[in-house]
Structure formats: structure tokens, C-alpha cells
N, C-alpha and C positions, 0 to 999 in steps of 0.2 A: 467676869469669873464664867470658870464650866457648868451649864446650864443642870440644873435640877429639875425629877421630874416632879411636876405640880401636880398636888393636887385636885381631882375634884369637884363639884360643890358640892357633889352628894358626901364627899369621904368626912368633911369637917361637922363635928356636933350640931346643928344649931338650935336654938334657947325656943320652946315653945311661942308661936306667937298669940296676942290677941289678937291680928287682924283678922279680920271673917273675908274671907275669898269671897270674890264680885264676879259673878255670872259671867255680865260682858268680860273679863280680866280672861275668864279660860277660853272666848271663841275668839280674840284678838290675839292667843296664842295660837291657835290652828289657823287661823290664816296668817298667818307668821311662817309656819313650817310649810303651809302651803307652801306659799309665792315661794319658798326656796328651793320647795320642790321639784318648782318650776324654772328658778333661775338654774338650779344644777341640770336640767336636764337641756333648756334650751342653749343658752349659754357657749358651747364648742362648737352647737350649730349656724350659731348668728355671725355671721362672716361680709356676709353684704347689705349693701346702706340700709335697703324698708326695714333688713332683717331688725340691723342694728339700731334704728329708728324706735322701730316698733318698742321691742323692748324697753329701750332709754327708759321711752316713757312711762311705761309703766312701774318700771323701776322707780324715777323722780316719784311720783306719788305715794306710793307704797313710802318712801324714806319721808317726805313730809309729813305723813300719819302716823311711821313710828318712827320720829322723832317726839314726841311727846307721849308715848305708846310707855302708860306707869310698869319699872322694875317687881316683878313676879314677887310675891309676899312672901317670907321667910318659912310660910306654912303648906309653900304649895310642895306637890306630892316631887319626892326624887326623881319618876322614872319620867315625869313634866319637863322638870328643869334639864332634867339628862338631853331628853330628845332636843330639846330647843338648842342647848347650846350645841352637839354632835351637827346639826342644819347646818346651825351657822360657822365653826369650825369649817366642817366637808365645804361651806362655800368656799370661805376664806380661805385655805387651800388650792380649789379648782381654780378662781378665780387669781391667785399665784402662779400656778402650772404656767394657765394658758397667757396670763402674761410675756414670761419666759419661755415659752415657744412660739411666740408673735412671729410669722411668717414676713415678710418685707412685700410690701405694697399695700400690706392691707388699712381700711378708714381709720385716719385720726380719732375717729366717733367709740371706733373698736375698744381704746386707749382707756377716753371715758366711762365706759360703760362698766368696763373693768373693776373700775377705779371704784368707782359706784357701787357697786358690788360687793366689795370688799368694805364697805363705808358700811352695806349692809347690815351684810354678815357682822363684822365690829359691831351693829348695834346691839346685833340677836343675841349676843353675849354677853354685852352686857342689862340685856335684858333677864337672863340666865341666871347670873352669878352676881350681881349688887344687891343691897341691897341698906338703905339709911340707919346709919346708926345714929341715935342720942348723944346728944352730951353726956348727956350721965348715965347710956350707960357701961355697967360692968364689960370689964377686954374678954369676958369669956364670952359676951353678947356680939362683940365686935367678932367683922366680917376676916377669915383668914389671911391671912398675908401671905399667902402661897395662894390666892386667889386675886386683890389688888396688885400683885408685884405680877401677874397674866394678866389682868385686866390696862395696866395702865401700859405695859409692852404690847399693849395692839393699840395703842388708844394711840402711846407714840409713833409706833409705824404706818399709822393712817393719818395720822396730820401731820406727818412730815410730806405724805405722796397727796397730799392736799392743798400745801402749799408749795407742793414745785409744780402743781398738775394749774396752781393761778385759784383754784378753789375755797375761797374765805368761806364761802357758807357753809359749807360743811367742814370743814377746819374749824369753825369757829364751833360744829353742833359735834365734834371729837372733842374740841379742849373742854370747849362743859363740861361732858364726861370726864375727861381728868383732871378738870378742878375736883372732880368730888375722891381721884381714886389720888390724888396729892395731898388734901386733907388726910384720910385715912392714914397718909404712909408717913406723915408727920406725927399724927398722935401712935402710930406703931415702933416709931425712932427712939418715943419718951420708953417704953418696955423695954425689958429687957434681953433683947434681942441676939443672939449669934452675930459674931463681928461680919461674916460674909453677908449676913443678912441685912444688917446696919449697909454697911458699903453698900449693895445693890441697892438702899433704898434712896442714902441720898444719892447716887448716879441718874436715877428714871430720877429724881424730883431734881436735879440739877438739869437734864437734857428736857424735863416741861418746861422749865422755865426760859430755857435755848429759845425751844420754838414759839414759848408769848410771846416772848420777842419778837424772833422774824415777823411773828403775824401779825402783830402792831406796826414794827416797820413797812408790810405790806399796803397793809389798810390806810399809812399815814397818820397813826397817833403814834407820834413820836414819845409824849410825855409815859403816857400807858409803855413806851417799849424801855421808853429810862425809867420806871416803876415796876417792872420785871428785871431788868437787870441788876434791878436792886435787887431785889426783891431773895434773888435766886446767891445773891453774892457770896453770901456763907457757905453754899456748898459750891459754889465754883473754886473756893480756893481747895477743893479734898479732890479736885476732876481726877477722873484715871484719863491716860492719855487718849483713848479713841473718844471720850467725851466732852476731855478741850476738844481738839480734833475739830469736831464739833462745831461745838459754841464759835471757837475763830475763826469758820468759815463762814458760819450765819453773823458773824462781825463784821466780817470781810467781805460782805455783800454789801452790808448796809453805807458800809465806807467807800468803799467805790462807786457804791449806787449814787450817794452824795459830793463825790470828783466828779464824775457827769456832771451833776448838777451845775457845779463852777459851786459849791458849796462847802467849801476847802476847811470852814471850821470846824463846822460836824463833822469834816471826815474827816479830822485829824483826832477830831473825842473817840467816834468810834473804831478808828483802826485803831490807836493807840487802844483802845480796851481788848483789841482784840490781841493787839503782839505782846503785852500785858500777860493773858491768857493763854498762848502757844510758849510765853518764856519762861510759867511758872513753871511746865514741865520739866523732868530731866533731859535734857537731851538723846541720851542715849539708847531713853524708850523712846523715842520716838518712830512713828514708820519715815519710812523717806518720801513717802505723800507730805505728811506732817511735815517735816522738814521745809521739805519744794514750798509748801502752805506757807511754813515762817516768814521762810525768803520772799516769796510773794508782798506777806501783810506789811515787813519791811520797805518794801518797792514801794510798794501804793502808799504806804506812813509818810517816804521820804517826798514824792511826786507829792504829795496831797503840803505838805509842812510847807515846799518851795512854792506851789499854786497860793498861798498866802501873802507871800510875797514883803513878810516885813525880817525886820534883823535876825528877830529871836526868831523867830522859825528856821529863815533861812544856816543859822547857826545851831541850830537842833539836827535840820536833813545834814552837815558838813560833822556834825559826829555821828550820825545814823550810820554813816556812810565809811566814816573812818574803822566805826566799828565791827562794822559786817565786811571790812575787806582786811580788815586781823582776821576773821572770821574764815573767809571762807579764802582769803589770797584776789591776787590780781586775775578773778574771774570776769570771762563777758559782762556781766552785769553788772559789778564793780567800775568797772568800765563806763558802762552804759549811764550808772548813778550819776558818775561822776562826770561824766558831759550832761547831764542835767544840772549842774549845780554850776555848769563855769557855763552852761546858758542861759540863767537866771543873773547875769554880772552886769550890767550896763555897759554900754556900746561902749563909755571911754575908760577902762580899766578890763575889758576883754584879754582875757590871754589866748592868742593866738596858739601860739607856740606852742604850748600846755593841751589845747585843745586836738592841734595839729599830733602832737603826741601818744594823746588818747586812743586817737584811732588809729594810728601807725600802729600801737598794742591789741587791737582790737583785729587790726588786719593777722599779725602772729599769730593771736589764738580762736582765727578764723573755724568756725566748728561746721557748715557744710549746710548750715539749716537755709532756707529757705527769710525764713524770717532776719537771721542775721544780716544775710549778704540786703535785701531791701532797707535795714538801718543802718547798713555801711556805706548804700548809695544814697540813704537822707539826708546824713551827715555831710556827707563827701559833699553837697552841692551848696549846704551851711555852713562850711567851712571856705567854694569856690567865692560867697558873698563876700567874706574876707579876707580871702586871702587867695586870688585864685591860684598864684605859683605854688604854697603848699599845698591848696587843693590838684593840680598838675600832678606834683609829686607823690602826694597818696596816690592816686590815680593809677601813678606807675607803677608803685609800691605792690597793690591788685595784682597787675597784670605780669607783675614776673612774680608771683607766690605761685603754691600751690593751686592756688583757686583754676587756675587756666587748664592745669593737667586734671581736676577732677574729674571730668565727664560732660560737666552743666557747661553743656556749649553756651544755654540761653544765657549763663550767666556772663560768657564771655561776649558771647555780643552786646550785654546789657553795658559794660565795662567801657567797651570799645566805643562805643556812640557816645557815651559817656565823656568819654576822653576829645573823644571828638568836637561835641560841644561846649565842653570847655575852653577847648585849646581855638571857637568861632572870634569869642571876645578876648582874644591876646592879641599881639603886636606883632606880623610875620618875623619871622628872620630864618636865614637858614640853619642856625643852629640848634632853634627850634625843630622846621622840619630833620632836620639828621635826628632827634632824637624820637620824634614820633614815630619814623622811620624801624630806629632800632629796635624801639619795644613792641613794634608789628610784627617784626621779626623774629621778636622774639616767642609771640606769639604764636605764629604760623606755623615755628616748629615745634609745637607743644599738641595744638590741633590738626584730630587724624583727618576732621572733612570742614569744606569751608564756610563759612557762615550761611546762613539761610537766607532765602529770597528778600525776604521784608526788611530783615535787616542789612544786607549790602545795601539796598536801594537808598533803605537810608541813611547811613555812613556816608555812599555815594553824594545823596543829595546834599549834603552837610558840608563835605569836600569839593561838591563843584559849585555854591556857595564864592568859597575862598581862591579857587582859582579864576572863574572872574573877575572878582571883586581884583587882585595882582595882574592879570591881563591887562585889562581896562586900567588898570596907574602905570603900563608899564616895564611893568618889575618879573619881565619873560621869566626868569630863572630862579621866582620862585615858586610861577605858578609853576614853571615843569616838575619844580620837586614836591607839589602838591597833588600832578596825575602823576607821579612815578610812586606817590601810595597810595594813591587810587590803583593803579594798576594791582597792585600786592591778590593772590592769588588769593586771600581770607574771604575776598569780595568780587570773587569769576561768579557768585550764581545774581550777581548784579543785571545781566544781562550780557547778547553781546551788543549791542544796542550800545550801551553805556559806558564800553572798554571800549569799540567804535571811537564815541568820542573823545573818550580822553586820551587817543593815539591821535587822531588830529589836532588837536588841541596841543600836542606834546610839537608835532610837524611843524603848526602856525608856530610854536614860539622859537625852533631852531630857522627858521625863515625871518624871524626879525632878526637874530641872534645873528644872520647870516651863515646860519651854519646848514650849509646843504649836506653836507655829507651827513653830520648826524639825525637830518631829516629824512634821507636815504636809509641810514640802522634801522630808525622807530618804522619803516615805512615797510622793511623784510621783517621784522618780528610781528607784523600785526599778524593774523588769519585770509584766509585764503579770500571768505569773502569779503572783511573787513575790504581789504588791498581792492576790488575790487567796488567796491562802495563811489555812485559818482563824486561825491564831494572829495573822501578820499585820494583819487584819478585827477579832480582839478587841482587839489594841493598841492597831487607833486607834480601836475603842470607848469604850478609854479614854479618846484623846484626847477622842473629842467631848463624851465627859462631863465631861471639868476643861474645854471650853471653852465647854458648853452648844449645843453646836452639831446640830440635833434633825438634821437632812439625812441628816449622815452619820453618826450613830450608827443609823439606818434603814436608808442605804445596807451597814453594815456590820453591822447584826444580817441581812440579806436574802444577806452572802455566806458567813455561822455557819451559821446555818439551813441552806444546804443540804448540806452536811457532816454536820449532827446527828443523821440517823436512826437510827441504833446510838450513839453517841455523844453525849449529850445536853450533856455537865458543860461545855461551851464554852459555852450558854446557859442553866444553872444560875449559870454565873461571871458571865458578862452580868447574869443576874437581881439577881444579891447588890450587882454595882460600881453600878449603879442605885439600889437601898438606898440605899445607903449614903449616894450622894450626893444624896438623896432627888428620888431623878427618876422622878417620877410615870407622867408619857407613856413613856419610857425606858423602864420598868420594864413598861409594859403594852405593849409594842412589842417586847421581850423573851419576854414569856409569850405572845404569840400567835407568835411564831414558836418555841417551847415546842410548844406545840397543832398545831402545822403539821407541822412537820419531825420529829417525833419519831417515831418509832416505836411505839406503845404496847404490850403487851401482859400476862399478868398476873404476870407481873413485876415491873412497872416500879411506881413509887411512888406512884403517881398513877395514879384510875380516872379514865380517860379521857371516858364520858359521865358521870359527873357535872360536871369542868371544862367539859366544850362548853354542860350546859344551866345553869352559869353564869355563862360569857363572854356564851352567849346574851342573858339576862336584860339584864347588863349591856349588854351591842351597842343592846337594841332601848330601853333607859330614853334610851341616851346619842343615839339617831335623835330623841328625843322633844324630849331638851333644845339639840340643835342648831340651827343654820342655814347656808345657803350650804351652802361646800365642805365642811368638816367635816363638818356633817349626810351629804353624799352619803359623806363614808370609812366615817361609822360604817354606812351602810348596807347599802355594801361586805362592811362587816366583819359585819354578821347574817349576809346571805351567803353568806360566804367561811365559816363556823361550821359552819352547818349542811352544809357540801360535806363539812366532817371528816367527818359520819357517812360520808363511802366508804366509808371506809379498812376495816373491817370485821376490828379488829384480832383475834386467837383464841390459844386456849392451847396449852398443847403433844398435847392430844388431840383437835383443829382445831374444839373449840363457840366460838361466838362468846362476845363480853363483854358483845354488845347484846342486853338480853335483848327480847323480845315488848312489855313495858310501857315500854320503852324507845324501841324505832322506833317505837313509838304516838305517843308525843311528841315526839317527831323528827316524823313525817312528818306529826299533826295540824297541829300548830304553824307549818312551812313552810307546809303548804295556806293554813289561814285567814291569814297573812298575805301569800300574795300573794293573796287576793283578798279582804282590805284594805286593798291599799295599790297594789291597781294600777290606781289613778283619779291618785293622788297619790307616788307614785316613778316614776322610773324605767324605763323597759323592760327594760334589761336584767338587772338587777337582782332585776325580777321573777320574769323565768324564768329565773334561776339558781335563785329559791326553789325553783319547778314541777320542775328538773328534779333540785335535790335530793330533792323526794318520791316521784318516776319512780324513783331510783335507792335510796332507802329500799325502796321495794316491794320491790326485790328481794333482799333480807338478811330479809328475811319468810321463817320455814321454811315448809316445800309441807304440812304436816300443819294449818292452820289448822282450825280450825270454821267450816261451810259460811257463816255468817252472817258472819262476818269476813272471810271471803274476796274476798265478796261486797259490801261495804261498801266495800275496799279496790279492789274494781277498777273500782266508780261513780267515787271519788277520782283514781284514773288516769288515766280515758281525758276526765277532763274535763279532769287536768293534758297531757293528751297533747293536748286541746285546744286549751289556750289556751298552751302550746307551738308550734301551729302554724301558729294565728293570729299571734302575735306574731315570729315567724319570718317568716314573709310579707310583716307589716307590716312590719320590718327589712329583706329583701331590699328591697322596694319603693322604698328611702332610699337606700340603701347606695352611694357613687361606684368603689366596689373591684370591679369584672364576679367578680373572683374567690372575694370574701368573698361578694361576690350571688345566684351559683351556688350557695353552699355553703349558704348559708341555706334557699335554697328547695330542694335536695338535704335537709336537717334537719327541714322542711317536710310532703315525702310522707314519712318514714321516721314521723312521727308522727299524719300521714292512716293511714299502713298500719297499724302499730297499732293506735289508734282501733279501728279497721274489722275488725280480728282481737279484737280485744274486743265491740266489737255484735253478732256473729256470735256469741259467746258468753252476753250477755247480755240479748239481745234475745227468748231465749228465754222469758229465767223473770220481767223483766220486767215491771209492769201497764202501761195499754195507754198513760195519759199518760207515762207513765216515757220508757216505748219509743217514744211521736212526739218528746218532745223530747228522746233521742240522733238519731233519724233529723231531725231536723230542724240539725244538731249536725255528720252525719256528710253532712248535702247538704252544707253550708255549705264543709263542709272537702273536698269535691270537686271547688268551688270554684279551692278555694285546688292541691289538687294539679294542675287543668287548667290553673291559671296556672303555677304550678310545674314542669310537661310544658314548655310553650312553652317556658319561659323557659332550661331545659336540651335544649332542641329532639331533646324522647323522643315523636315526633309516633305512634311505634307503639305509645306506653301510653299513648294517646286515647282508643284502643276499650274500656279497661279502664276506664278515667272512665268512658265517656257510659255502661257497662254496666251500673256501682252506683249514678251515677244515674238510671235507670230503676226502677231498685227504690223509690231516694225519693221517685217520682214528687213532686216543686217544682217547682213551674214557678218560681220563683223562679230558683233554682240553675239551669233552663235559658237562661233571658233571662242570666244574667250569662255564663254559658258560653258562651252567640252570640256577647254585646258583645266580652267574650276571642280570641274562634274571629276576626272581624272585625277586629279591631284588630291579632294578633298572628302577622303576617308568615308566615302557614302558606302551603306546598305548594298549590298549584291541586288539583292533582288531591284533597289533605289539606282544603280548606280546601271544598269542594264538596260532601265527604261530609261532614266535619261539619253544617256550617250544614244539610244536607237531612235528618240524624235531628233536630237541635237545633230545625226548624221544625215537622216530624209528631211531637216528643213534646210544643211546643206546642199545636199542632193540636187532638191526642186530650187534651191536660189540662184544657181552654181551652176558647168557645163563640168560637173564633175569626172572623169573620166575614172575607166577601173581600177589604172592603177594606185589611183590617189585614194577611191574606195576600199581597196586594198587597205593602207597601210590604215586608214580609218577601222576597220573591220580587229588587223593585229593588235590594234591600238586597245578598244573593247574587250578584245580576247584577251588580251596579257590586263587585263583590271580586273576582267568577272572571274576568270578560272578559279583560281584560287579565294576568291569569297566567296560567287556560290555555285557550284558545277552546274546547275539545270539551264543557270546562263551562259554557262557556259559555255553547252551544249546546240545552248540554240543559241549563238553567235558564230560557229560552226555548220547546222542546219541554214542559215542567210549564205554564208559562205559559201555552202553549196550551191546553192540555187546562184549564187550572184554568177559562180565559175560554168554550172550549165548554160546559165543563159549568154553569158559572154564568150563561150568555148568559136561559136563560126563566126565570130565580130571579128573586123580588125585590130581592137582592143580586147583580149582575150586578160585571163587575169595571170596576173603577172606569178611564173614557176618559182622566182625564191621566196613570195611570198605568202604561196597555195604549199609549198613544201614548208615551208617552214610552219603553218598551219596545220598542217596533218602531224609530220614528223611529231609536235609538241601533244596534238590530241593522241597520236598512238602512245606520247611516254608514259603519259598521264595514265591508259589503258595496264602500259606494265607493270602503273605506280599499284595499280588498284588488284593488277592478280597476285600481286605479291603482297598486298594487305587483304588476300582472298576477300576482297569487295569481287567477287567475278561476274554477277549482274551490271554493275555498272563498268566494271573492266569488257562485258561486250557492248557495252551501250557506247564507248569513247574509241572501241575499236573498229565497231563496225564503222561510228562518222570518220575515223580516221582511215579508213577502207574508201569509203563511197567518194570522199572528196580527194583522192587521190588518185582515185580514175580518170578526173580531168587533168591531173600534170600532163603537160607534155615533153613525157618522156618515155612512152612507147611502150608504156603500163607498166614501167621497172618497181616507181614505188608501189602501188597498188598489188605488185607480186610479193613485194617486202609485208604486205601487213597483214594478209589470207593465210598463209599458216597463224601467225599471231590469234585468227578470228579464230579460228577452226579449234584453235586447241580453247580458248575462252568457252567454245559450245561444250569441247568434254568437260570442260573440266564443274559449266556447270549443273549438265547432264547427271556427274556421278553427283556430285550434292544432292541432287533431289533424287535420285537410287537410295543414298542415304538416309533421305528423308520419311522416305516411305517403309523401306524395311527397317 
């Protein structure tokens, strides 16, 4: 009913009281008002725990004192009642507002403080408004109806809050006051009230008994709760919808509590009461919440009836379910109730098909809520206990429904895991595997992304068990089917390691079925990283043996060997597999990989030096017995075996496993094989043998006898000589610039190493040996010069030339000169280098003037276009030689002199035409001076003089122009 303006207590006429006011009452009233003012001020600010606890403690003391405080006598002044009522109302409203404005994270004690504040406010209003009415009082002496209704409303609100907050003490305090209001309301209803007032009184009285019933139930006083319910029964029949909903909710909570405790008989009793009350209302007048409450009460009632486990209760539950189904149709709640009815049936008469049919309808009416999904999963497991095949069909239906496309990927993951779990206990067959594969493909088409890592790993764990069981039992076709299911893209987040394991299991299944082509196809479908794993390559090695594919076997051995440094077991297995297959080629390749890859030490079962010697002898013999590419491969093997000595294994104390005698054997044989086959083997393996010889030399101990050390040094020097010459030879034919330069760089290192050893050995060597070493050094310096030119190390040429002086080998100087002329040196470098070369050749052999003139012409022709100044220096040197040789029996050759003078004269003409008059004068002057020594009676000199004069005139004119 719409609210009305309630009269204030001083608006109603009150008979004159014969009670005399007590002085202590006035003092306590003042204390109440003062404390209320204190609360009004401090409540908004009390937000931290210390402030809340302090104020709460003060409030509790005041509540305990106020509970027994007498109501104000009727004779009290209107202003005093007004003030007390106003303070209480303000405090009530403040607590309500603060409760509404409560911020998240506030201490829970603040909520209790505000509740206690409202109770205190209610008591203040009660003290201000209420007075006792005698039984024989006249109606005009009763409290006004408005005051009683107002107080009852406040009492019901405060009492309900106390019940919700489990404050039984304060609830009793409030309901004790409310009992007085209830008596007054009962007496007022006997008077001539308006219909609206009468309905309001009955509503308040009904709610009072409802809350009293709830309080008695919470206190455990069931008899009193029954009494309160029965006492309010007359008014319950006339409840309005809101009051009926309130009472139903209270009775519903009582019934649910009994159900939780297993007292289904009492639960049925209270739930029937709740159902009767809510059902007594007109359904079209009930709000939606009340209708949902009605359905919940009915559902709880049916559950309690089934819990009683009696035929009568079960029959009644069936009737209720049928009634609900007629009312709301085949809704999920109805289907759920029907499931509960079926579950209560004895096992011998359990209707599995009906159970499965209900679940099918529940899937069709899925409402996309988490609760509904969990319910379906729960009943799917129960159905699996009774009929696994029907459970499989049910889950298949869920995976084909719109649940998969709902966007809730976690639901799909849980469904697939459930489906796999159900399959785990089933007997495998190709038909079942195909059915599961089709279901998962449909799931994959409706998903936008694969399963998460945890779900994928869980699924793979289940499927791996099935794979292992079938494989161990020899059912390779079934194991392969499960592997292909596990390799579906929805499980790809299970990790690359798991996918690799599955692919390898597929290869094993194919091997056991002699399907080598299938194994190859699986291998090529694997990712690159998985293909190169050692275990994968070992399986493909078995495939290669089974199919006789030596190329694949060699490739697999190479990959397996890459991981055999510390664990040679896979290579051992490859050797054994090849021996079982009687494949000597593969067995030899496996042994080679074992030799190259395994880290040998003192604990190794095989002695590395002995293994190497045996393999070298076999490889050398194979070279002599093979031809063509096979022979070349054997030669490469020989070189590779000698390189194995460089590994230099040691024991735990750091001692080498190779003795000096063993090192001698390897060093001498590498050296002798290189010398013996230097003309009939390709250059590369020969160089590898000499490189191995050099490396073996580094493994010798430093305390060798002098004779042994000298012999080793000579062998090492020759190895460096061969290596340098070989590197130069390779560099000259190499098309790749980077490789070519690297060869030149390596050659220079060997030359330097030879020179260092030469400085040591030359002092102790005899004359013949020293001469031979010197000739080799001179040849190496030519190689070094060539390499320096290629590397453009022009600053290092001087050091090479300095070393070449010490060799005093004219052939090397001539070779260096040829290299310099064709080496694209800068002009100044070319001039200085050729000058040194010519001087050294002049000193080392009796060079006549005609030969020197040819060298001079070559120098001039090489430098004149690169550097004019260097060209002019060459002409000056030629002038000096021509001057000194003019009066000798061997004068400067006329042809050479005329060529130099003519070329210099032409250079002057070019400069004149280009207006470089000073340079023109220099060239003309040099040409004239050189022509002076020609044996032609001065004819050449006379031809040069006029042009020289013209050059002077041009220079003077230019100077005049500058000064003007």
C-alpha cells in the first residue's frame, strides 16, 4: 500500500497521566541525546579498525544500559519527546546512508557498528513514542495507530537485519519490543479501522510472526518456531505477495537447512509449508523473483521427498515433477528433477535408456551457463558407470553441438578430455578410432585456436597410454591410429617434444609393419628440428638398413654422430644393427662416425691409437684397390683418420693417452704418405696430411732428446714449405675471392713459421743443408711477396725484401720483380720496390748496360702513368747511367735511350697541350738531357731544344699574366 504521512507523537491527543516524572528519567534522556550526538559526529569518520573498535565498545555499553531504560511517561513535555525522537530518526537515517555508501575494502567491523547504531536509534525512538496501555484503558487512552505502525515497521527492519547478521541477542531485544506493538495491533484491529489500516496491521503482524519463526529456528527452538508459525497462521492466509514471498523465503531456508543435515522428514514439513504459502498467491501477481523462489522451493521439496527414500514420498515426488513439467514445460530444471527420480530407482530396475534420453534433451536445451555445463559433465560420468557406450554417444553429441562454437574453449577442452577418459576403458578397434577421429576433426573445424598447454598435455598423456598398450601387444595398426589422433592440430600446444615422440612411434609402427615408404613419409612430414633429433635419425637409420638405402644411412649416421661426443650408445647400436643386416658399408660408416665423434678417454673401452692405426691401414689398402670416386673417398678417409690424432685425449691426471712412439708412427706415416703421393693424389688431401703432421708435432712433450727434436724441426719445416706452396697453388686457381685471400693468408703464416724455424736450425746445420734451407726460404719469400700483393699489405713488402737480401738468390729477385710489375702497386711503392730489385740483381750478377737499360725501360713504363714524379726519377737514373757509360766499351744502348727520351718528350708535349707548363718544362728538360748522351751527333737533342724554349716562353707568359 502507498505510504502515508505518519503523525508525530506529539500530534496525537494524550490523556493526562497520573504518573509523576522521575528526576533520574530526565537525566538518562539527556545522556541518550548526548550519546546520539556523539554517534552522529563520529560515525562518518570511524573507518579505520582502531576507531571502529573504540566506538563499537562504547555503543555496546550504551545498548546494554538502554535496553532496560523505561519509556518516557505520557506526561513528558512535547519538546523532550520531539528532541529524543528526532535524534533517533537522524541516527537511523545516517546509519542507512552510510551503509549504502559503504566503500569496497572497508573493515567488516564497520558493518556491525552501523547495525548496532540502527538498533540504538530504534530504541531511542521506542523510548520517545511508546507507552504501556492498560488492559482496561479506554480506546481514547491507547497509543495512536500511526505511532504503533511506525514502531512496528522499524522493529521489523531492525530485527531482520539482526537475524541476517546473526545477532541473536539484539534480535531478541528488538522482537521483545515488537511483541508489545503486536499486542496493540491486535487490539486495534478489533476497533473500527479503515480497510487499508486493517490490511496494514495484519501485514505487519504476519511479518512479525514470520521473523519470530526464523529467529526461533536460528536459536534451535523448533517447538517455539512451530508455535510462532501456527500463531501467525490466521493472518498468513491473507498475506499480500511481498509478505508471502518473505515468509516463503524464511521457511525455504529452514527446510534447506534440514536437508543439509539429512533430516529429510523435517525438511519436507517446512518445505511443504513454504510451498503452500507461495502457492496460495495468484501467480500473475507474483514478481519474477517470487516465481523463481516458488520453483526453487518445489525443487528442494522434491529433493527432500526423494531423500526420505520411501515409496509414498517417491510417489509424491513423481506427482510434483509431473505438475512442474505441465506448468513450465521440458525445461532444464524439470529434466534435472527427472534425473533425480531415475537415480533413486533401484539398480536392478534402473532405466539407462531413459536416463540417456533425458541427458540428450538437456544437451539440446543447454543454456550456456557454467552450472549447466558442470551438471552435464557430472551426469555423463554417472551414465558412463552404467552404460559406457551410451555415455560415449552423449559426449559425442555434446562435441557436435553448439557448445563447441560457443567461444568457451575451456568447456571444449574438458569435454574432449572426458571423451578420451571414457575411451581409455574401452576395447580398441579401428572403427572406434575412426569415430573418435571424425569427432575431433569436427571440433577442430569449429575452434579458432588449439587447446591450451595444460589441456593438450593431459589429453596426450591419456592417449599415450593407449598407444603404449597397443604397441606392446603388437597391435601396430591401432597404435598408429592413436598416434594420428594425438597429432591433430588441436593438441599442438602439447609441445614439440611430445609431437616428436608421437612421430617416432609412428615410424616404429611402420617399421614393424615393414612399411618403409610410410616411415619415410612420416619422417618428411616432421618439423626440421624433430627430424634432426638423434632418436629420430636412429630410427631412420633402421629404415635405411631395411630398404638398403646407403645414402640415407650415411646422412643419419652423420646426424647421430653429432650427438655422440659423450654418449656413443646410438653409434654402438648403429654398428650392431648394420652387422645384423650384414651391411659392411654401413657398419664401416658407423665405426668411422664413432671414431670421429666420440670423446675417448682412459675409461673408454677402445684404445684410440690402436683403433686409428687399424683404420688407417685399412683405408690405405682401400686406396690401392679402388678407382674413380671410390678411390677419392678412400683418400679423404685416410686424411681424416690422421686428423683424429689432433684430438689429443688425456686421462684424469692430464697425461696424454698417445705415447711418443705412437706420435712418431702417426707423424712419420702422415709425412711419408704426403711425400709419396704428392704427384698422384689431389692437392687437398696431401695438404691435409702435412697439416696433420704439423698438428702432431704440437703434441710432443717439450723434453725430447736433442736429436729427436732436430729431426722433428726439419720435418716440420718441410711441412710448412709444402703447405705454403700448396696454399699459393690453390689461391692462384680459386675463383672465390674470400677463399683465395684466406689461402694467401694461410700461406704467409706458413712462410713465417718456416722462417722462425730457419733462424733456429740454420746455426746448427751443415753447409749443404743450410744451402737447401736457404733456397727453400728464398722460394717461400717469393710466395710471401705474391700473397702480400694479393692481400694489399704494401707496408709488409719492405720486410719481405729485407729477408730476400739475406738469401742472395737472384732467381727469387727476378721473380719478385716480375710480381711487382704485374701487381698493381701504387706508383711510389712500385718505384721503390723495383729500385731495390734492380739494385739487388745488379749486385748479384754481372749485369751489362744493355740489360740494365731494359730493366730501366720496364720501370719507367710501369711507373710513369701511375706517378709522374717517380717516372721523372727513373729518367734521372737513366741519365746518370748513360753519362757514366758513355766513355766505356758498353755505352747505353741507343735504341733504349732514344725510346726513353722520345717517351719523355711526348710526355712534355701532352703536358703542354694540357697547359701544365711547369711539368711540361720538367719533362722537356729531362728528355733534352737524356738525348744529349745519344750517339747520333746531337740530332735528338736538337729536336728537343726548340720545344724546351717554347716551354720557357709559355711559363714566362703565364707568370706575366699572374703579376698583371
